[in-house]
TIRO-2110 file (N, C-alpha, C; in Angstrom, 1 decimal):
// TIRO-2110
0.8, -1.2, 0.0, N, 1, A
0.1, -0.1, 0.0, CA, 1, A
0.9, 1.3, 0.0, C, 1, A
2.1, 1.1, 0.2, N, 2, A
3.0, 2.2, 0.2, CA, 2, A
3.0, 2.9, -1.1, C, 2, A
2.7, 2.3, -2.2, N, 3, A
2.6, 3.0, -3.5, CA, 3, A
1.7, 4.2, -3.5, C, 3, A
0.7, 4.2, -2.6, N, 4, A
-0.3, 5.3, -2.3, CA, 4, A
0.4, 6.6, -1.8, C, 4, A
1.6, 6.3, -1.1, N, 5, A
2.2, 7.6, -0.6, CA, 5, A
3.0, 8.3, -1.7, C, 5, A
3.3, 7.7, -2.6, N, 6, A
3.9, 8.5, -3.9, CA, 6, A
2.9, 9.2, -4.6, C, 6, A
1.5, 9.0, -4.4, N, 7, A
0.6, 9.7, -5.0, CA, 7, A
-0.1, 10.7, -4.1, C, 7, A
0.6, 11.0, -2.9, N, 8, A
0.3, 12.0, -2.0, CA, 8, A
-0.9, 11.6, -1.1, C, 8, A
-1.2, 10.4, -1.0, N, 9, A
-2.3, 9.8, -0.2, CA, 9, A
-1.8, 9.7, 1.2, C, 9, A
-2.5, 10.2, 2.1, N, 10, A
-2.0, 10.3, 3.6, CA, 10, A
-1.9, 9.0, 4.2, C, 10, A
-0.9, 8.8, 5.1, N, 11, A
-0.6, 7.5, 5.8, CA, 11, A
-1.8, 7.1, 6.5, C, 11, A
-2.4, 8.1, 7.2, N, 12, A
-3.8, 7.7, 7.8, CA, 12, A
-4.8, 7.2, 7.2, C, 12, A
-4.9, 7.7, 5.8, N, 13, A
-5.9, 7.1, 4.9, CA, 13, A
-5.5, 5.7, 4.6, C, 13, A
-4.3, 5.4, 4.4, N, 14, A
-3.8, 4.1, 4.0, CA, 14, A
-4.1, 3.1, 5.2, C, 14, A
-3.9, 3.4, 6.4, N, 15, A
-4.1, 2.7, 7.6, CA, 15, A
-5.6, 2.5, 7.7, C, 15, A
-6.3, 3.5, 7.4, N, 16, A
-7.9, 3.2, 7.5, CA, 16, A
-8.4, 2.4, 6.4, C, 16, A
-7.9, 2.5, 5.0, N, 17, A
-8.2, 1.5, 4.2, CA, 17, A
-8.0, 0.0, 4.5, C, 17, A
-6.9, -0.2, 5.2, N, 18, A
-6.7, -1.6, 5.6, CA, 18, A
-7.5, -1.9, 6.8, C, 18, A
-7.9, -1.0, 7.7, N, 19, A
-8.9, -1.3, 8.7, CA, 19, A
-10.3, -1.6, 8.3, C, 19, A
-10.8, -0.8, 7.3, N, 20, A
-12.2, -1.0, 7.0, CA, 20, A
-12.6, -1.9, 5.8, C, 20, A
-11.5, -2.6, 5.2, N, 21, A
-11.6, -3.5, 4.3, CA, 21, A
-11.1, -4.7, 4.7, C, 21, A
-11.7, -5.9, 4.1, N, 22, A
-11.1, -7.2, 4.4, CA, 22, A
-10.0, -7.6, 3.6, C, 22, A
-9.3, -8.7, 4.0, N, 23, A
-8.1, -9.1, 3.3, CA, 23, A
-8.2, -9.5, 1.8, C, 23, A
-9.4, -9.8, 1.5, N, 24, A
-9.6, -10.2, 0.0, CA, 24, A
-9.8, -8.9, -0.8, C, 24, A
-10.3, -7.9, -0.1, N, 25, A
-10.5, -6.5, -0.8, CA, 25, A
-9.2, -5.8, -1.0, C, 25, A
-8.3, -6.0, -0.1, N, 26, A
-7.0, -5.3, 0.0, CA, 26, A
-6.1, -6.2, -1.0, C, 26, A
-6.3, -7.5, -1.0, N, 27, A
-5.4, -8.2, -2.1, CA, 27, A
-5.9, -7.7, -3.5, C, 27, A
-7.1, -7.5, -3.7, N, 28, A
-7.7, -7.2, -5.1, CA, 28, A
-7.1, -5.6, -5.3, C, 28, A
-7.3, -4.8, -4.3, N, 29, A
-6.8, -3.6, -4.6, CA, 29, A
-5.4, -3.5, -5.0, C, 29, A
-4.6, -4.3, -4.3, N, 30, A
-3.1, -4.5, -4.6, CA, 30, A
-2.9, -5.0, -6.0, C, 30, A
-3.7, -6.0, -6.4, N, 31, A
-3.5, -6.6, -7.7, CA, 31, A
-4.0, -5.5, -8.8, C, 31, A
-4.6, -4.6, -8.5, N, 32, A
-5.1, -3.4, -9.4, CA, 32, A
-4.2, -2.2, -9.3, C, 32, A
-3.2, -2.4, -8.6, N, 33, A
-2.2, -1.2, -8.3, CA, 33, A
-1.9, -0.3, -9.5, C, 33, A
-1.7, -0.9, -10.8, N, 34, A
-1.4, 0.0, -11.7, CA, 34, A
-2.8, 0.7, -12.2, C, 34, A
-3.9, 0.2, -12.1, N, 35, A
-5.0, 1.0, -12.6, CA, 35, A
-5.3, 2.0, -11.5, C, 35, A
-5.2, 1.6, -10.2, N, 36, A
-5.3, 2.7, -9.1, CA, 36, A
-4.6, 3.8, -9.1, C, 36, A
-3.2, 3.5, -9.6, N, 37, A
-2.4, 4.6, -9.8, CA, 37, A
-2.9, 5.6, -10.9, C, 37, A
-3.3, 4.9, -11.8, N, 38, A
-3.7, 5.7, -13.2, CA, 38, A
-5.0, 6.5, -12.8, C, 38, A
-5.8, 5.9, -12.1, N, 39, A
-7.1, 6.8, -11.7, CA, 39, A
-6.9, 7.9, -10.7, C, 39, A
-5.8, 7.6, -9.7, N, 40, A
-5.5, 8.7, -8.9, CA, 40, A
-4.9, 9.7, -9.7, C, 40, A
-3.9, 9.5, -10.6, N, 41, A
-3.2, 10.5, -11.5, CA, 41, A
-4.2, 11.2, -12.2, C, 41, A
-5.2, 10.6, -12.8, N, 42, A
-6.3, 11.2, -13.6, CA, 42, A
-7.1, 12.2, -12.8, C, 42, A
-7.5, 11.7, -11.6, N, 43, A
-8.4, 12.5, -10.6, CA, 43, A
-7.6, 13.8, -10.4, C, 43, A
-6.4, 13.7, -10.1, N, 44, A
-5.5, 14.7, -9.7, CA, 44, A
-5.4, 15.8, -10.8, C, 44, A
-5.3, 15.1, -12.1, N, 45, A
-5.0, 16.0, -13.3, CA, 45, A
-6.3, 16.9, -13.6, C, 45, A
-7.4, 16.5, -13.1, N, 46, A
-8.7, 17.2, -13.4, CA, 46, A
-9.1, 18.0, -12.0, C, 46, A
-8.2, 18.0, -11.1, N, 47, A
-8.4, 19.0, -10.0, CA, 47, A
-9.3, 18.3, -8.8, C, 47, A
-9.5, 16.9, -8.8, N, 48, A
-10.4, 16.4, -7.8, CA, 48, A
-9.4, 16.4, -6.4, C, 48, A
-10.1, 16.9, -5.4, N, 49, A
-9.4, 17.3, -4.2, CA, 49, A
-9.5, 16.2, -3.3, C, 49, A
-10.5, 15.4, -3.1, N, 50, A
-10.9, 14.5, -2.0, CA, 50, A
-10.7, 13.1, -2.5, C, 50, A
-9.4, 12.7, -2.9, N, 51, A
-9.1, 11.6, -3.4, CA, 51, A
-9.1, 10.6, -2.2, C, 51, A
-8.7, 11.0, -1.1, N, 52, A
-8.5, 10.2, 0.1, CA, 52, A
-9.9, 9.6, 0.6, C, 52, A
-10.9, 10.7, 0.5, N, 53, A
-12.2, 10.4, 0.8, CA, 53, A
-12.8, 9.3, -0.2, C, 53, A
-12.3, 9.4, -1.4, N, 54, A
-12.9, 8.4, -2.4, CA, 54, A
-12.4, 7.2, -2.2, C, 54, A
-11.1, 7.0, -1.8, N, 55, A
-10.4, 5.9, -1.5, CA, 55, A
-11.1, 5.1, -0.4, C, 55, A
-11.4, 5.9, 0.7, N, 56, A
-12.2, 5.4, 1.8, CA, 56, A
-13.5, 4.9, 1.6, C, 56, A
-14.3, 5.6, 0.8, N, 57, A
-15.7, 5.4, 0.8, CA, 57, A
-16.1, 4.8, -0.7, C, 57, A
-15.4, 5.0, -1.6, N, 58, A
-15.8, 4.5, -3.0, CA, 58, A
-14.5, 3.6, -3.6, C, 58, A
-14.0, 2.8, -3.0, N, 59, A
-12.7, 2.1, -3.4, CA, 59, A
-12.9, 1.5, -4.6, C, 59, A
-14.3, 1.1, -5.0, N, 60, A
-14.6, 0.6, -6.3, CA, 60, A
-14.3, 1.4, -7.4, C, 60, A
-14.3, 2.6, -7.4, N, 61, A
-13.9, 3.6, -8.5, CA, 61, A
-12.5, 3.2, -8.9, C, 61, A
-11.7, 2.9, -8.1, N, 62, A
-10.3, 2.7, -8.4, CA, 62, A
-10.0, 1.4, -9.2, C, 62, A
-11.0, 0.5, -9.3, N, 63, A
-11.0, -0.7, -10.1, CA, 63, A
-11.5, -0.4, -11.5, C, 63, A
-12.2, 0.5, -11.7, N, 64, A
-12.8, 0.8, -13.1, CA, 64, A
-11.6, 1.1, -14.0, C, 64, A
-11.6, 0.4, -15.1, N, 65, A
-10.6, 0.9, -16.1, CA, 65, A
-10.5, 2.4, -16.4, C, 65, A
-9.4, 2.9, -16.4, N, 66, A
-9.1, 4.4, -16.5, CA, 66, A
-9.8, 4.9, -17.7, C, 66, A
-9.7, 4.2, -18.9, N, 67, A
-10.4, 4.7, -20.1, CA, 67, A
-11.9, 4.9, -20.0, C, 67, A
-12.4, 4.0, -19.1, N, 68, A
-14.0, 4.0, -18.9, CA, 68, A
-14.3, 5.3, -18.0, C, 68, A
-13.5, 5.5, -16.9, N, 69, A
-13.6, 6.6, -16.2, CA, 69, A
-13.5, 7.9, -17.0, C, 69, A
-12.6, 7.9, -17.9, N, 70, A
-12.3, 9.2, -18.7, CA, 70, A
-13.6, 9.3, -19.7, C, 70, A
-14.0, 8.2, -20.2, N, 71, A
-15.2, 8.4, -21.1, CA, 71, A
-16.4, 9.0, -20.4, C, 71, A
-16.7, 8.4, -19.2, N, 72, A
-17.9, 8.8, -18.4, CA, 72, A
-17.7, 10.0, -18.0, C, 72, A
-16.6, 10.7, -17.5, N, 73, A
-16.3, 12.0, -17.1, CA, 73, A
-16.4, 12.9, -18.3, C, 73, A
-16.1, 12.5, -19.4, N, 74, A
-16.1, 13.3, -20.6, CA, 74, A
-17.6, 13.6, -21.3, C, 74, A
-18.6, 12.9, -20.6, N, 75, A
-19.8, 13.0, -21.0, CA, 75, A
-20.4, 14.2, -20.2, C, 75, A
-19.7, 14.8, -19.4, N, 76, A
-20.1, 16.0, -18.6, CA, 76, A
-19.2, 17.2, -18.6, C, 76, A
-19.7, 18.2, -18.2, N, 77, A
-18.7, 19.4, -18.1, CA, 77, A
-17.8, 19.0, -17.1, C, 77, A
-16.5, 18.8, -17.3, N, 78, A
-15.6, 18.4, -16.3, CA, 78, A
-15.4, 19.4, -15.1, C, 78, A
-15.3, 20.6, -15.4, N, 79, A
-15.1, 21.7, -14.4, CA, 79, A
-16.2, 21.5, -13.4, C, 79, A
-17.5, 21.5, -13.9, N, 80, A
-18.6, 21.4, -13.0, CA, 80, A
-18.7, 20.0, -12.3, C, 80, A
-18.5, 19.1, -13.0, N, 81, A
-18.3, 17.8, -12.3, CA, 81, A
-17.4, 17.7, -11.0, C, 81, A
-16.2, 18.1, -11.4, N, 82, A
-15.2, 18.1, -10.3, CA, 82, A
-15.6, 19.0, -9.1, C, 82, A
-16.3, 20.3, -9.6, N, 83, A
-16.6, 21.1, -8.4, CA, 83, A
-17.7, 20.4, -7.6, C, 83, A
-18.6, 19.7, -8.2, N, 84, A
-19.6, 19.0, -7.4, CA, 84, A
-19.0, 17.9, -6.7, C, 84, A
-18.1, 17.1, -7.3, N, 85, A
-17.4, 16.0, -6.6, CA, 85, A
-16.6, 16.5, -5.5, C, 85, A
-15.9, 17.5, -5.6, N, 86, A
-15.2, 18.1, -4.5, CA, 86, A
-16.0, 18.4, -3.3, C, 86, A
-17.3, 18.7, -3.6, N, 87, A
-18.3, 19.1, -2.5, CA, 87, A
-19.0, 17.9, -1.8, C, 87, A
-19.2, 16.9, -2.7, N, 88, A
-19.9, 15.7, -2.2, CA, 88, A
-19.7, 14.5, -3.2, C, 88, A
-18.8, 13.5, -2.6, N, 89, A
-18.5, 12.3, -3.6, CA, 89, A
-19.8, 11.5, -4.1, C, 89, A
-20.9, 11.9, -3.5, N, 90, A
-22.1, 11.1, -3.8, CA, 90, A
-22.5, 11.5, -5.2, C, 90, A
-21.9, 12.5, -5.8, N, 91, A
-22.3, 13.0, -7.1, CA, 91, A
-21.9, 11.7, -8.1, C, 91, A
-21.0, 10.8, -7.7, N, 92, A
-20.7, 9.8, -8.5, CA, 92, A
-21.9, 8.8, -8.7, C, 92, A
-22.8, 8.9, -8.1, N, 93, A
-24.0, 8.1, -8.1, CA, 93, A
-24.6, 8.3, -9.5, C, 93, A
-24.5, 9.6, -10.0, N, 94, A
-25.1, 10.0, -11.3, CA, 94, A
-24.3, 9.9, -12.4, C, 94, A
-23.1, 9.6, -12.1, N, 95, A
-22.0, 9.6, -13.2, CA, 95, A
-22.0, 8.4, -14.0, C, 95, A
END
């Protein structure tokens, strides 16, 4: 999970991820490390600020192939979507 530190994820967030998820979820998360990194990088590139919160509450987002995330986000005005997402991660329910 230390690879998350390289992406600016807080140590406390990493600890919480391992606390709230079972071993099989953590194992799957680690097998998806490359995609997780790409999703984090993409979210940062479009100025999503609450990536730690997304990791804690919407870990499944980081399993979606990056090209699908980009396609879905591109269906919306990215600036408005990011603004809404930064205010409330539940906006993803509509994306």
